[in-house]
N, C-alpha and C positions, 0 to 999 in steps of 0.2 A: 616755741619756734613753729612757724607754719610748715604744713606738709610740703615737701619739695617734689616736683614732678621731674624725675630723672630717667635716664635710659633704662636703669634697673627695673622701673615700674611698666615698662612695655612688655606685655605678655604676648608671646607667640604661641598660638595654638596649632597642632598639626591639623591637617585637612578635616578629618572626620570628627575630631574633637570640637572643631568650630561648628560643624553641622549639628552636633548634639547639643551645643550651648544655645544655638540660635536656629532651631528647626523651621520657624515660621519664614525665614528668609529663603528657604529652599522649597518648601512644600505649602507655604501659605497658611500654616496654623497647625495645631495639635488636636483638632476636633475631628468630626466625622469626615470633613472634606480632605484634610491633611492625611488622614488614615488611608483613605481610598486612592489618594494621589500616589502613594507608594506603589500600589498595585498598577495604577495607570502607567508609571514609568516602565515596569517591566513589560507590560503588555504592549506599550509603544515600541519597545525594542523589537519585539516579535514582528509587529506590523511593519516596521522599518525593513526587516528582512523580506517580508512579503512585497513591499514596494520595490525592493531591489530585484525581486523575481526569483527568490530562493525558498520561499516558504508558502505553503497553502493550507497549513493546518495548525491550529492553536488550541490547546486545552487548558482551561483555568479550573482549578479545584479549590474550594473553601473547606478546609479540613476541620475535624472535630476539635482539635487541640487549639484552634484560634489562628492557626497559620494558613497561608495561601500559597498555591504553586501555580506557575505558568510554564507550560512546556510547548515548544515549537519544533518544526522539522526543517528549520533553516541551516545555515552553514555551521553553526556552533561557534561560540566565542573562541578566538585564537588561544591556544595554551602554550605555544612556543615561548622560549625565553626572550624577553625583551633585550635588544642590543645595549641599551643604555643602563636600564635599572637592574639587570641581571636577575630578574624574577620572571615568572610566567606572565604573559600578556593578560591572562585572566585575573590574577592577583592584582596587577596594576589597575585594571578596569574596576575592580572591586574596592580598592583602597585609595585611589588618587582622584581627586575631584575633577580635574580637567584632563581625563584620559578617555580615549575611545576612537572609533573608526568614523566619526562624523565631522571632524574638523576639515580634512581634506575631502574632495569629492570622489576619492578613489574607490572607497568601499560603499558609500551611499550617495546617490544623487540628491535625494530629498529624504529628510527624516523628521520625526515627531519627537524623539527623545530629548532630554535636556542637554544636548550637546556634550556628552561624556560626563555630566554631573549625575545623571539618573541613578545608575546601578550603585555607585559608591554612596549616594545619599540614602537609598533604601537600606543599604548594608549598615551604614552608620546608626540608623534609627530602628534597627531590628534587634530584638533580644538575641536571636540567632538567625543564621541564613546558611542554606546549603545549596550547592550548585553542581550539576552534573552536565558535562559537555560530551557529546558524541561527535568524535572527529578522528580522522586518520585510522578508522577501524577499531577504535578504543573508546571506553567510557571513562572519563576523567571526573574525579570528585574532590571537592574541597569544602571545609566547613568554617564559618566565621561566627564570632559572638561580639555583638556591640561594635561591629566593624573591623575587628582584628582576627586574622587568620588563627585558628586553633588547631588546624591539621595542615600537613604539607598537601600540595596537589599530588594525587595519586591515581593510578589506573586501577579501577575496580572490576571491569569486565571487558568483553569484546563487544563491538557495535557493528551492525550491518549498514546502518544509515547515519545521518548526521542531525544535529539539533542541540538545543539548550533547554534545561529544566532548572528553574530557580524556585526554591521553597523557602519562605521566610516568616518569622513571627514577629509582629510589631511590638515594640518594647513598651511595656506598661509604665516604665519610668518616665517616658516621653509623652505618650498619648493619654488624652482624657478618656477616650473610647477605644477599645481594641477589637471590638466585633465587627466584621465585615457585614454589609447589608447585601442580601441576595438581590433585592430589587435595583439598588444603585449600580451593582456590578452588571446585572443583566441588561440594564438600559444602555450602559457604555458599550457593552459587546454588541448589542443590536445596532447602535449607531456605526460602530466600526465595520460591522458586516455590510450595512448599506453603502458605506464609503468606500469599501474595498471589495467590490463584487468578485465572487469566485473564491473568497477565502472562507473556510469552514472553521467556525469557532465553537467550541463546546464548553459549557458551564456545568460543573457538577458540584452540588452542595452536599458534602458527606454528613453535615449536622442533621439534615432531615430527609435526605434521599432524593432531593429535587434534581432534575437534569434538563437542560435545554441546549438546543443546537441552533446557531445563527448562521444563515447562509442567505445570500441574495444574488440572484441572476440579474434583476433589474436595477440594482444599485439605488441611486438617489431618486429615481423615478418612484420607486417602491415606497421610499421614505415619505415623499410627498402624498402619495395615495393613502398611506397609513394616517398621516396627520389630518387629512381631509375626509377620513372614513365617515364621520358622522356630520359632515357639513354639506349644504347644497352648492354644487360646483357650477361654474359657467361654461367650461370647455374642457377638453382633454389636456393632460399635462404637456407643457412646453419643455423640451429638453435640448440642451446644446452643450457642446464641450469644445475645447480648442487649447492650443499650446503656442505661446509667443514668448520669445526671449527666455526659454527654458522654464517658464511659468505655466503649469497646467491648470486649466479652469474647467469646472463642471457646474452646471446649474439646472435645476429643475424647478418649475414654477407653475402655479395654477391659481386663478382668481375664484373666490367663493362668494356667495351672497351673504356675507356676514360683515361686521364693522371692524374685525380685529385683523391686525397684521401678525402673521406667524413666520418668523425667519430663523433658521438655523444656519450659522455659518462656521465653517471649519477651515483651518489652515494646517496642512500636513496631518490631517486627521484629528487635530486638537480642536475642541469645541471653543471657539472664541466667543465667550458669552458677551463680552463688551463690544463685539464687532471689530471694526478697524478699516483699513484701506480697501480690503476686498468688498466689504458691505458698502462703503461709500461709492466705490466704482459701480457696483451692481445697481444701486439705487438711481445714481446719476444717469446711467445708461438706459435703464428702464423708463425713466421719466421722459428722457429725451426721445426715445423711440415712440412712445405713446403720444407725446405732443406733435411729433413730426407727422405721424399717421393721421391724427385729428385735424391738423391744419390743412392736410392735403385732401382729405375725404369727407369732412363733416362741415355742414354749412353752419355759420355763426359760431364756430368753435372758439371757446375761451381757453387760453393756455392753463393747464393744470399744474398744481404744485406737487411736490413729491409726496406730501401727506395724503393728498386726494387720490394719487395713483395707487398708494400702497394700502388703502383700505380694503380689507377682505383678501389680501394677497397672502398665499402660503408659498414659501420658497426655501430651497436648500441650496447653499453655495459651498462648493468645496474647491480649495486651491491647493496646489502642491508647489512650494517655492524652495528653490535650491538653498537660499541663505535667509531664512525667515528671521525677522526682528520682532520681538514681543515686548510689550509694556509689562514689566513685572516678571518675576521668575516663574509664576504659575500660568503665565501665557493666557490671559483673557482678552487681549486685544492686539491685533496684528498692525504693525507700523510701517512696513515696507512701502515707500511711496510709489515705486514703479509698478506695483500690484494694481493700484487704483486705476492707472491708464489702461493696462491690459484688459482688466475685467470690464471697465466701462465701454471700451471700444468693441469688444466681443459681444457684450450684452446688447448694446445699441443696434449693431448690425444684424444679429441673429433674431432678436425680438421683432424688429422692423420688418425683416423678411417673412417671419411667421404671420405677422398681422396682414401683410399684403397677400399672403397665400390663403388666409382664412378670414375673408371679409365679414361674414355673418357673426363669428365669435368676436372679431375685432370690434364690430359695432356694439356688441353686448357689453364688452369690457369698457369701452369708451363711455357708454351710457351709465354704467355703474360708477365710473370716476366722476362723471358730471354731477350725478346725484350726491356723491360724496362731497363734492365741492360746495353744493348748495346747503347740505347738512352742516358742513364745517362753518360756513358763513352764519347759518342759523344758530349753531351752537355758540359761536363767538358772541352773537348779540345776546344770547340767553346768559352766557357767562358774564358778560358785562353788566346785565341786569342784576344777576345774582350778586355781583361784586358791589354794585351800587347800593342794593338793598342791604347788604351785610355791613357796608361802610356806616350805614345809619346806626348800626348797633355795635360801633367801634370794631368792625370786622370779626369779632368773635361771637360764637353763639352764646345765647343767654344762660343755657344750662351748663356750659363749661365751667368748672371750678379750676382756674388756671393756678400755676405754681408762682412762687415769687422770683425764682432764678431767672436771670436773663441769658444764661449761657446754654445754647441748644445742646452742647455736649453732655450736660448732666441732667437736662430736663427729660422727663418721660410722661407719656400720656396713656392712661387707661381708658379703653373704650369698654364701657361696662353695660351689660344687658339689664334692663329693668330699672325703674325708678327707686324701688326699695334697696336694691344692691348698690345702685349709684349713690343713695343717701349714706349707706354703711361705708362705702368706699371713700366718700368726701370726708367723713369723720375719721377714718382709719389712717388716710394717707399722711405722708410727711409733706407738709405745704411748701417746703423750700424747693422741692424738685419734682414733686408728683402732681400731675394735673389729672382730673377725672371728668369724662364726658359720658353721661348716661345716654343710651339710646332706647327708644320705646319699640319693643317688639321686633319683628323680622323686617330687615331693610328690603328693598326692592331687588329682585333678581336681575342684575345688569346684563347677564348673558342673554336673557329673553328681551328684556325691556328696551335696550339700546341706549345710547348716550344722551339723547335729548330728554327722554323720560327720566332717566337716572338724574339729570341735572335739576329736575323739579322736585325730586324726593327730598323732603325736609331732613331726614337723617343723614343722607349723603351730603347735603349742603352743609350740615353742621360738622361732619368729620372733615370735609374738604377745607372748610373755613378755619376749623381748629388747627389743622396741620399747616395750613398757610402756604402750600407750595403749588397751588393750582390743582388742575385735574385733567386727566386725558392727554392729549398731544402737547398741551402747554405746561405739563407738570415739570417743575424745576426742583430737583432734590436739594440744591444748595439753599433753597428758601425754607426748607422744612424746619418747623419750630422746636421739634423734638428729635432726639436720636434713638429713643426707644419708644415704639408705639405698640401697646400691649393690649391684645383682645382678651377680655375677661368675661367669660360666659358660664352659665350652670353647666354641671358635669352630667346633663341628661340629654335626651334626644333633641329637644327644642334648642338647648344650648348649642349642641353640635350643628344644628341646621343654621342657626344665627351665625355661628363661627364660619360655616361653609360659604354663606352668602357674603360675609365680610371679606373672606379670603378671595372669592370671585372678584368682588369689587377692586381690592388692592392689586390683584394680579392683572386685571384688565386696564385699570385707569391710573394706578400709582406704582407700577411694577418696579421702578428704581428703588422704592422702599425695601422691597424684598431682595433685590440684587445687591444693595449696599448693606444688608444685614440690620436694617432698622425695625423689622416687624417681628413681633413675638406673641406667643399664646401663653397666657397664665395657667398654671396648673393648680386649681383649688383642690383641697383634699376630698377624698370620697368618703372617708369615714372619721369619726371621733371615737377613740376608745378610752374608757375610764376604768381604772382599777384602784380602789381606795382613794388616795389623794392625788394620784398621778394621772395625767391626761396625755394621750398620744394622738397625733394627727397622721392619718394613713393615706397614701396617694394611689394605691393599686390593690387589686384582690390579692396578689401574690405577697405583697408587703404585709397585708392583714393576716394572712395565713401564718407568715413567719413570726409576726409579733404575737399572735395568740398562742402559738406553740411555746414561745419564750416566756410569756408572763403567766401562762397557766389558766385554770378555770376561774369563774367569778367576775370576768371583765364584762363591762357594759359597753355595747357597740351601737353607735348611732350612724346611719347612712345619711349623708347630706344630699338633699335633693337639689338644693340651689343655694346661691350666694346669700340670698336674703335671709336664710336660716342662721347665718353667722352675725354675731355682733361685731361692731367695729374693731374691738381688740382681737378677736379671733381671726378676723379677715386680714388684719395687719400681720399677725403673727404667722399665719399659715401662707398667705398669697401675695402680700405686698412688701414685706420687709426685705430688702435686697440682701441681708445676711442669711435669711432662712428660706426664702421662696424658691420655687422651681419654675424657670421660664423655658419654653421650647422656642428656639429661633427658627423663623420660617425661611427656608431656602428654596432655590429652584435648582437643586443639584440635578433633579430628574425633570428637566423641562419638558421633554416629549411627553412623559407620563402625565405632567400637570396639564399640558395642553389638551390631552385626550380626556382626562378626567373632568375638567371644567366643561368641555363640549358635551360629554356624555351625561354628567350629573345635573348640569344646569341649563342645557340647551333644549332645542325643540324636539329632538328625536326621542319619542317616548319609548319605542321598541328597543333602542340601544341602551336606554336607562334600565328597562326591565330586565334585559339580558344581563347586564353588569350586576344588578342586585341579586338575581338568581345565582350567578356564578360565584359571588363573593359572600353569600349568606352565611356559609359556615364559619366564615372569619370574624363574624360580629362578636364583640365583647361588651359587656355592661349595658345590655339592651334594656330600657325601661318600657314597660308595657302597661 
């Protein structure tokens, strides 16, 4: 008898059990990003108190036991009994998915938290969570474990002020990684200080004694100044703000003498990585203003495209929207259509006014845009030439050993340094779904060389041709022939340099590969350890130390200098076999830091690079001399 589908088979989960079953629906995944998303939810609630005018101090602590705490001096979460549920409002907020003060506009005009989902989701995904609320002259305390209250709400002492402190430990049953990254947290807090000038945010790491304070008087102006610290700029920062229909808009921008657009967009303090209507409005308004000025003041002016206008532009856009609509639960794209109109109209009028008031700088900007237009037309011709040439060789580079699968979802491309390692990889791979592209030596530094020179480089042409999705401004992620692109270089200084050059190229000219999670770095082993008939492959010095303590004396240790030292079987077993290999996914979680690092390490400013190397020299590991 066939299985019958009846009412009895319909499973009804309570709110928080549903979150634990499907955490990805609420926090985007259970890796590093999802882990930090828990912390963002609590910090966002404190920032919402600041936006409402009740909080000016936030303290974030990363504790030794793996937990994190956030304390603010806001109003404190209400603890009074809820009239309907007959429990404290605090417990309702902590255990019910759609409970909070953000649905009506009485408590908050604008907010960044997940509309009453945030705290309960953090609670559900924590091994334990403790909350202290200072309110009504008392300190209230309650503890939860995996989303369920294990103590009653109780008064533990007197309080002279108000505020909320939440400490939680992410649940190892849920998360692949449970260790918070100081750098990722510091970056987010730095952004928040820029976006909310006048709020003092302190970060303390009890694991190593680090402490930092984030505070900004100049707000997003300072943000743009920081982004352009190592770039040649064409004028002083343009800043404007305004409010229309309850939507608050703040914009800071500055043109640089570089090829790359650097744009950070935020909606209610949330970094909208994929942009949205506020970005579309800003770009449209900026292009319209520059074209309007050029038509009026420049002889033989040719209308500029948005692409021409944005070359070398650094901008930070921050909007505060009463009823924000986002694509996806983790909010990477703003979709409110009314925001586009407001941002476009404000940008157009303010930028045009600034250009009229600063004719010398305006001419410099227009000249830069016209040069960008000529370069774009030249690059288009060069791309067409590259395409025609590559079409003669059936569009794929000759040294690419492609895979037989036609399904991009299962195909992966290894970009391998050196011909000998490339030869080993070609023999080692699984031909059904693994392709190998060997590259010779160090590719061109695109940060210094620029787009036209990069297009002429044989190795870059081979990579672009193999991936098949275009390059630069016409890159189309939907045409990528592989869903995993894996950089595989030696574990030495030269290998690290080649990896950095490749990462710079992907960051500047194929960034959607990183944003969609298609780019990876292979981790070849550092050592092979033999004892008797047993062979172990070891990926770090710490792991080597642990292994040698475990297996005792008499072990033979070989340090691998390069991939070419491994035969195909070893390469497959350690670095290419999906069941056993270690891949690091490349993400732009810390986009501000990435932008600064590529500018410093690969750009023209030698002094900035020297200063960076001196400052970080003590952190170097595995240096080959």
